[in-house]
C-alpha positions as CSV (number, residue, x, y, z in Angstrom):
1,X,-159.5,-279.6,-49.1
2,X,-159.6,-276.9,-46.4
3,X,-157.2,-278.9,-44.3
4,X,-154.7,-279.4,-47.1
5,X,-154.9,-275.6,-47.9
6,X,-154.1,-274.8,-44.2
7,X,-151.1,-277.2,-44.3
8,X,-149.8,-275.6,-47.5
9,X,-150.1,-272.1,-46.0
10,X,-148.3,-273.3,-42.8
11,X,-145.5,-274.8,-44.9
12,X,-145.1,-271.6,-46.9
13,X,-144.9,-269.4,-43.8
14,X,-142.4,-271.7,-42.1
15,X,-140.2,-271.6,-45.2
16,X,-140.4,-267.8,-45.3
17,X,-139.3,-267.6,-41.7
18,X,-136.3,-269.9,-42.5
19,X,-135.4,-267.6,-45.4
20,X,-135.4,-264.5,-43.2
21,X,-132.8,-266.1,-40.9
22,X,-130.3,-266.5,-43.7
23,X,-129.4,-262.9,-44.7
24,X,-126.2,-261.9,-46.3
25,X,-124.2,-261.1,-43.2
26,X,-121.3,-262.5,-41.3
27,X,-121.9,-263.6,-37.7
28,X,-119.3,-264.4,-35.0
29,X,-120.5,-267.6,-33.4
30,X,-118.0,-268.4,-30.7
31,X,-114.9,-266.4,-29.8
32,X,-112.4,-268.4,-27.9
33,X,-110.1,-267.3,-25.1
34,X,-107.3,-264.8,-26.1
35,X,-104.2,-266.5,-27.3
36,X,-100.6,-265.3,-27.7
37,X,-98.0,-266.3,-30.1
38,X,-95.1,-264.7,-28.2
39,X,-93.0,-266.9,-25.9
40,X,-90.4,-265.4,-23.7
41,X,-88.6,-265.9,-20.3
42,X,-88.9,-262.2,-19.5
43,X,-91.4,-260.9,-17.0
44,X,-95.0,-260.7,-18.3
45,X,-95.9,-257.1,-19.2
46,X,-99.6,-256.0,-19.5
47,X,-100.4,-255.3,-23.1
48,X,-103.5,-253.9,-24.8
49,X,-103.1,-256.3,-27.8
50,X,-104.3,-259.9,-27.9
51,X,-105.0,-262.6,-30.5
52,X,-108.5,-264.2,-30.4
53,X,-109.6,-267.2,-32.5
54,X,-113.3,-266.9,-33.5
55,X,-115.8,-269.1,-35.3
56,X,-117.8,-267.3,-38.0
57,X,-120.9,-268.2,-40.1
58,X,-120.4,-266.7,-43.6
59,X,-122.9,-266.2,-46.4
60,X,-121.0,-265.9,-49.6
61,X,-122.5,-264.2,-52.7
62,X,-122.5,-266.0,-56.1
63,X,-120.0,-263.4,-57.4
64,X,-117.3,-265.1,-55.3
65,X,-117.8,-268.5,-57.0
66,X,-114.4,-269.9,-57.9
67,X,-112.6,-267.4,-55.7
68,X,-113.9,-268.3,-52.3
69,X,-110.9,-267.0,-50.3
70,X,-111.2,-263.6,-51.9
71,X,-114.8,-263.5,-50.8
72,X,-114.0,-264.6,-47.3
73,X,-111.3,-261.9,-46.9
74,X,-113.7,-259.3,-48.2
75,X,-116.2,-260.1,-45.4
76,X,-113.5,-260.3,-42.8
77,X,-112.1,-256.9,-43.8
78,X,-115.5,-255.4,-42.8
79,X,-114.4,-256.0,-39.2
80,X,-111.2,-254.1,-39.5
81,X,-110.7,-250.9,-37.3
82,X,-114.1,-251.4,-35.7
83,X,-115.2,-252.3,-32.2
84,X,-116.6,-255.8,-32.2
85,X,-118.6,-256.7,-29.0
86,X,-118.0,-260.4,-29.4
87,X,-114.2,-260.0,-29.0
88,X,-114.6,-256.9,-26.8
89,X,-112.1,-254.8,-28.7
90,X,-111.1,-253.2,-32.0
91,X,-110.1,-255.7,-34.7
92,X,-106.8,-254.6,-36.3
93,X,-106.0,-257.7,-38.5
94,X,-107.1,-261.2,-39.4
95,X,-105.2,-264.3,-40.3
96,X,-105.2,-268.2,-40.2
97,X,-108.5,-268.7,-41.9
98,X,-109.7,-272.4,-41.8
99,X,-112.8,-273.9,-43.3
100,X,-114.9,-276.1,-41.0
101,X,-116.3,-278.1,-44.0
102,X,-115.1,-278.9,-47.5
103,X,-118.3,-277.7,-49.1
104,X,-120.8,-275.0,-48.3
105,X,-124.6,-275.2,-48.3
106,X,-127.2,-273.5,-50.5
107,X,-130.5,-273.2,-48.6
108,X,-133.9,-272.9,-50.1
109,X,-134.0,-270.4,-53.0
110,X,-131.2,-268.3,-51.7
111,X,-128.2,-268.2,-54.1
112,X,-125.7,-267.6,-51.2
113,X,-123.3,-270.2,-50.0
114,X,-123.4,-270.8,-46.2
115,X,-120.5,-272.3,-44.3
116,X,-118.5,-272.0,-41.0
117,X,-114.9,-270.8,-40.7
118,X,-112.4,-270.1,-37.9
119,X,-110.0,-267.1,-38.1
120,X,-107.6,-265.4,-35.8
121,X,-108.2,-261.7,-35.0
122,X,-105.6,-259.3,-33.7
123,X,-107.6,-257.2,-31.2
124,X,-106.8,-253.9,-29.4
125,X,-108.5,-253.6,-26.1
126,X,-106.9,-251.5,-23.3
127,X,-107.6,-252.6,-19.8
128,X,-108.5,-250.3,-16.9
129,X,-105.6,-249.7,-14.5
130,X,-102.9,-250.3,-17.2
131,X,-100.6,-247.6,-18.6
132,X,-100.6,-246.2,-22.1
133,X,-98.5,-243.7,-24.0
134,X,-100.0,-241.1,-26.3
135,X,-98.9,-238.0,-28.2
136,X,-100.6,-234.8,-27.2
137,X,-102.6,-233.3,-30.1
138,X,-104.8,-230.8,-28.1
139,X,-104.5,-228.9,-24.8
140,X,-107.2,-226.8,-23.1
141,X,-107.9,-225.6,-19.6
142,X,-110.5,-228.4,-19.4
143,X,-108.6,-231.4,-20.7
144,X,-105.6,-232.9,-22.6
145,X,-106.3,-234.7,-25.8
146,X,-104.0,-237.5,-27.1
147,X,-103.5,-239.9,-29.9
148,X,-102.5,-243.5,-29.1
149,X,-100.4,-245.2,-31.8
150,X,-101.4,-242.2,-34.0
151,X,-104.9,-243.7,-34.3
152,X,-107.0,-244.0,-31.1
153,X,-108.3,-241.1,-29.2
154,X,-107.7,-240.5,-25.5
155,X,-108.6,-237.7,-23.1
156,X,-107.4,-236.7,-19.7
157,X,-109.9,-234.4,-18.0
158,X,-108.9,-231.5,-15.7
159,X,-110.2,-233.4,-12.7
160,X,-107.6,-236.1,-13.3
161,X,-104.6,-233.8,-13.8
162,X,-103.0,-233.4,-10.4
163,X,-103.2,-229.7,-9.5
164,X,-100.3,-230.1,-7.0
165,X,-97.9,-230.9,-9.9
166,X,-99.3,-229.2,-13.0
167,X,-101.0,-225.9,-13.8
168,X,-102.6,-224.3,-16.8
169,X,-100.4,-221.5,-18.2
170,X,-101.9,-218.9,-20.5
171,X,-99.9,-218.0,-23.5
172,X,-99.6,-214.2,-22.9
173,X,-98.2,-213.4,-26.4
174,X,-101.3,-214.9,-28.1
175,X,-103.6,-213.0,-25.7
176,X,-101.9,-209.7,-26.6
177,X,-102.2,-210.6,-30.3
178,X,-105.9,-211.3,-29.8
179,X,-106.4,-208.0,-28.0
180,X,-104.6,-206.0,-30.7
181,X,-106.7,-207.9,-33.3
182,X,-109.9,-207.0,-31.4
183,X,-109.1,-203.3,-31.3
184,X,-108.4,-203.1,-35.0
185,X,-110.9,-205.7,-36.2
186,X,-113.0,-203.3,-38.3
187,X,-110.0,-201.8,-40.2
188,X,-108.3,-205.2,-40.8
189,X,-111.6,-206.7,-42.1
190,X,-111.7,-204.1,-44.8
191,X,-108.2,-204.9,-45.9
192,X,-108.0,-208.7,-45.6
193,X,-109.8,-211.7,-44.0
194,X,-108.6,-213.2,-40.8
195,X,-105.9,-215.8,-41.6
196,X,-106.6,-219.5,-40.9
197,X,-103.3,-219.8,-39.0
198,X,-104.5,-217.3,-36.4
199,X,-107.7,-219.3,-35.7
200,X,-105.5,-222.3,-34.9
201,X,-103.4,-220.4,-32.3
202,X,-102.8,-222.3,-29.0
203,X,-103.8,-220.1,-26.1
204,X,-102.0,-222.0,-23.4
205,X,-100.5,-225.2,-22.1
206,X,-100.2,-227.4,-19.1
207,X,-96.8,-227.0,-17.4
208,X,-95.0,-228.4,-14.4
209,X,-95.3,-226.0,-11.4
210,X,-91.8,-226.5,-10.2
211,X,-89.8,-226.6,-13.4
212,X,-92.1,-224.7,-15.8
213,X,-91.5,-227.4,-18.4
214,X,-94.4,-228.2,-20.8
215,X,-96.3,-231.3,-20.1
216,X,-95.2,-234.1,-22.5
217,X,-91.7,-232.6,-23.0
218,X,-90.2,-231.7,-26.4
219,X,-91.8,-234.7,-28.3
220,X,-95.2,-234.2,-26.7
221,X,-95.6,-237.8,-25.5
222,X,-97.3,-238.6,-22.2
223,X,-97.8,-241.7,-20.2
224,X,-101.1,-242.0,-18.3
225,X,-103.3,-244.5,-16.5
226,X,-106.4,-246.0,-18.2
227,X,-109.4,-245.1,-16.1
228,X,-112.4,-245.7,-18.4
229,X,-113.1,-247.0,-21.9
230,X,-116.1,-245.7,-23.8
231,X,-117.5,-247.4,-26.9
232,X,-119.5,-245.4,-29.4
233,X,-120.1,-245.7,-33.2
234,X,-117.8,-248.8,-33.5
235,X,-114.8,-247.0,-32.0
236,X,-113.2,-246.8,-28.5
237,X,-112.3,-243.6,-26.6
238,X,-110.0,-243.9,-23.6
239,X,-110.2,-241.7,-20.5
240,X,-107.0,-241.4,-18.6
241,X,-105.5,-239.9,-15.5
242,X,-102.0,-238.7,-14.6
């Protein structure tokens, strides 16, 4: 009787360990090599976009019974605009979903349906040494901040802005305004609060030493070299150099 009781306990513990392995999450099993759907006779240009076919193990909740594709898209959407280590980049879109088997499996007492699929991810992953173009959204004496494709952050530190070509120019008009404001701060505070527009004033900009033109020109776009890529909190930040 004691032996049978031990066997029963061992069986129960092994089943529990199996159940723990099948949580309601989506796992990328095997990303393949990047593929491209563009064919051209023109010279190959380095791009930060690539298409990657991945194999995923899905756990679909009972609520998606009868509408499997909707459930699959719901889980794939969780990857969008996030850095995914398995594909080494930010997933922008997914397509070409294929089911590995006709039917899924229900394991033990879990109501979830388990099955494999393959899908194609459009991934953004800039490479070190390539060039990118961003729009300047912030300038300070320490760095230049940019937005790539209006979405991704990039930064060019002062140490990577060539001092032989560019220099930081203080906006003297704004400095005078701040000085006047400081002298009459008490009297103005009694009349009205400091306006929000003034707190957003730009105190200077990077300019070309020879021409005096603002860096980035009229439209504020700037081409730079990718020096480093930092991943934090599911997003990528690019560090560049001029």
